[in-house]
C-alpha positions in Angstrom: -9.2 37.9 -2.0 -8.0 35.3 -4.4 -6.4 32.3 -2.8 -2.9 31.3 -3.8 -2.8 27.8 -5.3 -0.2 25.7 -3.6 0.8 23.0 -6.1 2.4 19.9 -4.7 3.5 17.1 -7.0 1.3 14.0 -6.4 3.4 11.2 -5.1 2.3 7.8 -3.7 3.9 6.9 -0.5 4.3 3.3 -1.6 6.3 4.4 -4.7 8.7 6.7 -2.9 12.2 5.4 -2.4 13.4 6.2 1.1 16.4 5.0 3.1 14.3 5.1 6.2 11.0 3.5 7.1 9.0 4.0 10.3 6.5 1.4 11.4 4.2 1.1 14.3 3.7 -2.4 15.5 1.7 -3.9 18.5 2.8 -7.4 19.5 0.0 -9.6 20.9 0.9 -13.1 22.1 2.3 -14.9 25.1 5.7 -16.3 26.2 6.8 -17.1 22.7 6.6 -13.4 21.9 8.0 -12.4 25.3 11.0 -14.7 25.1 14.2 -12.8 24.6 12.1 -9.7 24.2 11.2 -10.3 20.5 9.8 -6.8 19.9 13.1 -5.2 21.1 15.0 -7.6 18.8 13.0 -6.5 15.8 13.6 -2.8 16.8 17.3 -3.4 17.1 17.4 -5.0 13.6 15.4 -2.0 12.2 17.8 0.5 13.8 20.8 -1.3 12.2 19.3 -0.8 8.7 18.3 2.8 9.3 14.6 2.0 9.9 12.5 2.7 13.0 10.1 0.5 14.9 7.6 2.1 17.3 6.1 -0.7 19.3 4.1 -1.9 22.3 3.3 -5.4 23.4 1.0 -7.5 25.6 2.2 -11.1 26.2 0.8 -12.8 29.2 2.1 -16.4 29.6 -0.2 -19.1 28.1 -2.7 -16.7 26.6 -4.7 -18.1 23.8 -6.5 -16.2 21.0 -9.8 -16.5 22.9 -8.1 -14.8 26.0 -6.9 -11.9 24.0 -10.2 -11.4 22.1 -12.1 -10.8 25.4 -9.3 -9.1 27.3 -9.8 -5.4 28.1 -6.0 -4.7 28.1 -5.5 -6.3 24.7 -8.5 -4.4 23.2 -7.4 -1.2 24.8 -3.9 -1.5 23.3 -5.3 -2.3 19.9 -7.3 0.9 20.0 -4.5 3.0 21.5 -2.8 3.9 18.2 -3.0 3.7 14.4 -0.8 0.6 14.1 0.7 -0.5 10.8 0.6 -4.1 12.1 -0.8 -5.9 15.1 0.9 -9.3 15.4 -1.2 -12.2 16.6 0.3 -15.3 18.2 -1.7 -18.1 19.7 -0.8 -20.6 22.4 1.8 -23.0 21.0 -0.6 -26.1 20.9 -3.9 -24.5 20.0 -3.1 -24.3 16.3 -2.6 -28.0 16.3 -6.0 -28.9 17.7 -8.6 -30.8 15.7 -10.4 -29.0 13.0 -13.7 -29.2 14.9 -12.1 -27.9 18.1 -10.5 -25.0 16.4 -13.8 -24.0 14.7 -15.1 -23.4 18.2 -12.1 -22.3 20.2 -9.8 -20.6 17.7 -11.3 -19.3 14.4 -14.1 -17.1 15.9 -11.7 -15.4 18.3 -9.1 -14.8 15.6 -11.8 -13.2 13.4 -12.9 -11.0 16.3 -9.3 -9.8 16.9 -8.9 -9.1 13.2 -12.1 -7.1 13.1 -11.1 -5.1 16.2 -7.8 -4.2 14.5 -9.4 -3.0 11.3 -12.2 -1.2 13.2 -9.6 0.8 14.9 -7.8 1.6 11.7 -8.9 0.5 8.3 -5.3 0.1 7.1 -3.9 -1.7 10.2 -2.9 -5.3 9.2 -3.1 -8.3 11.4 0.3 -10.0 11.1 0.1 -13.7 12.2 3.1 -15.2 14.0 3.5 -18.7 12.6 5.1 -20.7 15.4 6.6 -24.3 15.1 6.3 -27.9 16.1 7.9 -28.9 19.4 11.4 -30.3 19.2 10.3 -33.9 19.5 6.6 -33.5 18.9 3.9 -33.1 21.5 4.2 -36.2 23.6 1.6 -35.0 26.1 -1.2 -35.0 23.4 0.2 -37.7 21.0 -2.3 -40.3 22.2 -5.4 -38.2 21.5 -4.0 -36.2 18.5 -1.7 -38.5 16.6 -0.9 -35.8 14.1 1.3 -34.1 16.7 3.5 -37.0 17.7 6.6 -35.8 15.7 8.0 -32.4 15.1 7.4 -32.7 11.4 3.7 -33.7 11.8 3.0 -31.0 14.4 4.8 -28.4 12.4 2.8 -29.2 9.3 -0.5 -28.7 11.0 0.6 -25.5 12.7 1.8 -24.1 9.4 -1.5 -25.1 7.7 -3.5 -23.5 10.5 -1.7 -20.1 10.4 -1.8 -20.0 6.6 -5.6 -20.6 6.8 -6.0 -17.9 9.5 -4.0 -15.4 7.4 -5.9 -16.2 4.2 -9.4 -16.2 5.7 -8.8 -13.0 7.5 -7.0 -11.4 4.5 -3.9 -10.7 6.5 -0.1 -11.1 6.3 1.9 -13.9 7.8 5.3 -13.9 9.4 6.4 -17.5 8.8 8.8 -17.9 11.6 8.0 -21.6 11.8 8.9 -22.1 8.2 12.3 -20.4 8.8 12.9 -22.8 11.7 12.0 -25.8 9.5 14.5 -24.6 6.8 17.2 -24.2 9.5 16.4 -27.6 11.1 16.6 -29.3 7.7 19.8 -27.7 6.6 21.6 -27.2 9.9 20.2 -30.1 12.1 22.2 -29.2 15.2 21.4 -25.5 15.2 20.2 -24.4 18.7 16.8 -23.0 18.0 15.0 -24.4 21.1 15.5 -23.6 24.8 15.9 -26.5 27.2 12.1 -27.2 27.3 12.1 -28.2 23.6 9.3 -25.7 23.0 10.2 -22.1 23.6 12.8 -20.3 21.4 16.5 -20.0 22.4 18.2 -16.7 21.7 19.0 -18.0 18.2 15.4 -19.1 17.8 14.0 -15.7 18.7 16.6 -14.1 16.4 15.2 -16.2 13.5 11.6 -15.1 14.5 12.7 -11.5 14.5 14.3 -11.8 11.1 11.0 -13.2 9.7 9.1 -10.2 11.3 11.6 -7.7 10.0 11.3 -9.0 6.4 7.5 -8.9 6.5 7.1 -5.5 8.3 9.7 -3.6 6.2 9.6 -5.7 3.1 13.4 -5.7 3.1 16.2 -8.2 2.8 17.2 -9.4 6.3 20.7 -10.2 5.2 21.4 -6.4 5.4 20.7 -6.5 9.1 24.0 -5.7 10.9 22.8 -6.3 14.5 23.6 -9.8 15.6 22.5 -9.7 19.2 25.1 -11.8 21.1 25.2 -14.5 18.5 28.4 -15.2 16.7 28.6 -13.9 13.1 28.3 -17.4 11.6 25.1 -18.2 13.5 23.5 -14.8 12.7 24.4 -15.2 9.0 22.8 -18.6 8.8 19.6 -17.3 10.2 19.5 -14.2 8.1 20.1 -16.2 4.9 17.3 -18.6 5.9 14.9 -15.7 6.5 15.9 -14.3 3.1 15.2 -17.6 1.3 11.9 -18.4 3.1 10.4 -15.0 3.7 11.9 -12.2 1.6 12.4 -14.1 -1.6 8.9 -15.5 -1.4 7.2 -12.6 0.3 4.1 -12.7 -2.0 3.3 -16.2 -0.6 2.9 -14.8 2.9 0.7 -11.8 2.0 -3.0 -12.7 1.8 -4.3 -9.1 2.0 -6.6 -7.5 -0.5 -4.6 -5.9 -3.3 -5.6 -2.8 -5.3 -6.6 -3.6 -8.9 -6.2 -0.7 -11.4 -8.5 -0.6 -14.4 -10.5 1.9 -16.5 -12.4 2.4 -19.7 -12.5 5.4 -22.0 -14.9 7.1 -24.4 -13.3 9.2 -27.2 -15.5 11.9 -28.8 -13.3 14.1 -31.0 -10.5 15.6 -28.9 -12.3 15.0 -25.6 -11.8 11.7 -23.7 -14.0 10.6 -20.8 -12.3 8.2 -18.5 -14.3 5.9 -16.2 -12.5 4.3 -13.3 -13.3 0.7 -12.8 -10.6 0.0 -10.2 -11.2 -1.9 -6.9 -9.7 -1.3 -3.5 -8.3 2.2 -3.7 -8.0 5.3 -1.5 -6.2 7.6 -4.0 -5.8 7.8 -7.8 -3.5 9.4 -10.2 -3.9 9.7 -14.0 -1.1 10.6 -16.5 -2.8 11.5 -19.9 0.4 11.2 -21.9 0.5 14.8 -23.0 2.1 16.4 -20.0 -1.2 16.7 -18.1 -2.4 14.6 -15.1 -5.3 14.4 -12.7 -6.3 13.0 -9.3 -10.1 13.0 -10.1 -11.8 9.6 -10.0 -13.5 9.9 -13.4 -11.7 12.7 -15.3 -12.6 14.2 -18.6 -9.6 15.4 -20.6 -9.4 17.4 -23.8 -6.3 16.9 -26.0 -4.9 19.9 -27.9 -3.5 17.7 -30.6 -4.6 14.5 -32.3 -2.3 11.5 -32.0 -1.5 8.3 -30.1 -1.1 8.7 -26.3 -0.1 6.4 -23.5 -2.4 6.6 -20.6 -1.5 5.4 -17.1 -3.7 5.1 -14.0 -2.1 4.4 -10.6 -4.1 3.7 -7.5 -3.1 3.2 -3.9 -4.7 1.4 -1.0 -3.2 1.0 2.5 0.4 1.2 1.4 0.0 -0.9 -1.8 -0.3 0.4 -5.3 -1.2 -0.8 -8.8 -0.9 0.7 -12.3 -2.8 0.2 -15.5 -1.5 1.5 -18.8 -3.3 1.7 -22.1 -2.7 3.3 -25.5 -5.4 5.4 -27.1 -5.7 7.3 -30.4 -7.2 10.8 -30.5 -8.4 11.8 -34.0 -6.3 14.4 -35.8 -7.9 17.8 -35.7 -8.0 19.0 -39.3 -8.1 22.7 -38.6 -5.5 25.5 -39.1 -3.9 27.5 -36.4 -4.7 31.2 -35.9 -1.9 33.5 -37.1 -0.3 35.8 -34.6 -1.9 38.9 -36.1 -5.4 37.4 -36.2 -5.9 37.2 -32.4 -4.7 38.9 -29.2 -5.4 38.1 -25.5 -4.4 40.4 -22.7 -3.3 41.1 -20.0 -1.1 38.1 -19.5 -0.5 37.7 -16.5 -4.1 38.5 -15.8 -6.0 39.1 -12.6 -9.8 39.0 -12.7 -10.4 39.6 -16.4 -9.0 38.4 -19.8 -9.8 40.3 -23.0 -9.8 38.6 -26.4 -9.7 40.5 -29.8 -10.1 38.8 -33.2 -9.4 40.2 -36.6 -12.9 39.4 -37.8 -16.3 38.2 -36.7 -16.4 34.4 -36.3 -19.2 32.0 -36.0 -19.3 29.1 -33.6 -16.5 30.2 -31.3 -15.6 27.8 -28.4 -13.4 29.1 -25.6 -12.0 26.8 -22.9 -9.6 27.2 -20.0 -7.8 24.1 -18.5 -5.9 23.8 -15.2 -2.5 22.2 -14.9 -4.0 18.8 -14.7 -5.9 19.2 -17.9 -9.3 19.6 -16.2 -11.7 21.9 -18.1 -12.6 24.8 -15.8 -14.4 27.1 -18.2 -16.2 26.5 -21.5 -18.1 29.1 -23.5 -19.7 29.0 -26.9 -20.1 32.4 -28.7 -21.7 33.5 -32.0 -20.6 36.2 -34.4 -18.0 37.8 -32.2 -14.7 39.6 -32.8 -14.0 40.6 -29.2 -15.1 39.6 -25.7 -13.9 39.4 -22.1 -13.7 36.5 -19.7 -14.4 36.7 -16.0 -11.5 34.9 -14.1 -12.4 35.9 -10.6 -13.3 32.4 -9.6 -9.9 31.0 -10.6 -6.9 30.6 -8.2 -3.5 32.0 -8.9 -1.8 29.5 -11.2 -0.9 28.6 -14.8 -3.7 27.7 -17.2 -4.2 26.7 -20.8 -6.4 29.0 -22.9 -7.9 27.5 -26.1 -10.1 29.1 -28.7 -11.6 27.2 -31.6 -13.7 28.0 -34.6 -14.9 25.8 -37.4 -11.6 26.4 -39.3 -8.9 27.4 -36.8 -7.6 27.0 -33.3 -5.5 29.0 -30.8 -3.7 27.7 -27.7 -1.7 29.7 -25.2 -0.5 29.4 -21.6 -1.9 32.2 -19.4 -0.9 33.2 -15.8 -3.4 34.4 -13.3 -2.0 36.3 -10.4 
């Protein structure tokens, strides 16, 4: 029994415009993430803009990257779902250690966590939580690490470390510390810190949550209507800072591999062979510029008319897409069209057979049938014929293009197979 072809328009999820976006995020960190229930704050922000956050967290106090990388609960949570993001936050001082110390105590464990995230799901992204320098620097370690003696110096090295971690692990970065720096410079008395001069206050966590919202949903945080218990002025200052630092510069915080669309083509008469040379893609969509398209990796397309065509190739990889466009010229086909009385094809709609009658015997007949994507499904070459039949039993119910060519004429018609 012939299967019914269900045709669904090819749409990339990354290209679809939707008022609602659902993301799954696992928050891995310590008390900086746990403070003021950061995951819940991001969820409330998402709800206020019509988005949804499905989340879990694991935030034992004082945990370092090395602790999480070898912790069974952390690794179990990473493998428990197909997360869109797994946030990674280190202990507040470990990203300001010496380079040599971080090479032993930080970098290998961050790499192990990133690998565990992607082993669970190829498209899960580590999302690093850039923290900040302590309010007055790290007095406890100033003597042995003079680069942490002031807020600015400590903040510089923390920013550099998190940027390096995101870049080397081809990940994204939520630059909360950079938002804090902007607020401190433009609103010096803004209450970002709790009383210990290290952990975030409610306003500080709200700033972190805005940075995460902008990176997770790739949306402008000034549209967030949930202000927690902050007054409107405070909330607006924070949202504006997150827009300036994160949303307006979002490409600067994304170190992931990007899909790169590219292709070559070979034109032989009316037939064009396309060779995909793209990198980093899961799906592919071709528009041949004549109303036909394809999702094959390396399609071959036959044009019914000569002329100039704009070809576009769009690829998608883990929520990101890229498009390559090119103009090609197909040689004009210098042959006449069959007149109506010279050829008949029947029945149309057809079932398993299609009959073709010509007004005369023709040499070098070429018959082809193309699907709705322009893919050639049948090709026959016949000699000295004026009638013949085609077996259509292997074709699904759909609309096809039938073409017949001789040395001097061509015939094109849409046919329906039931």
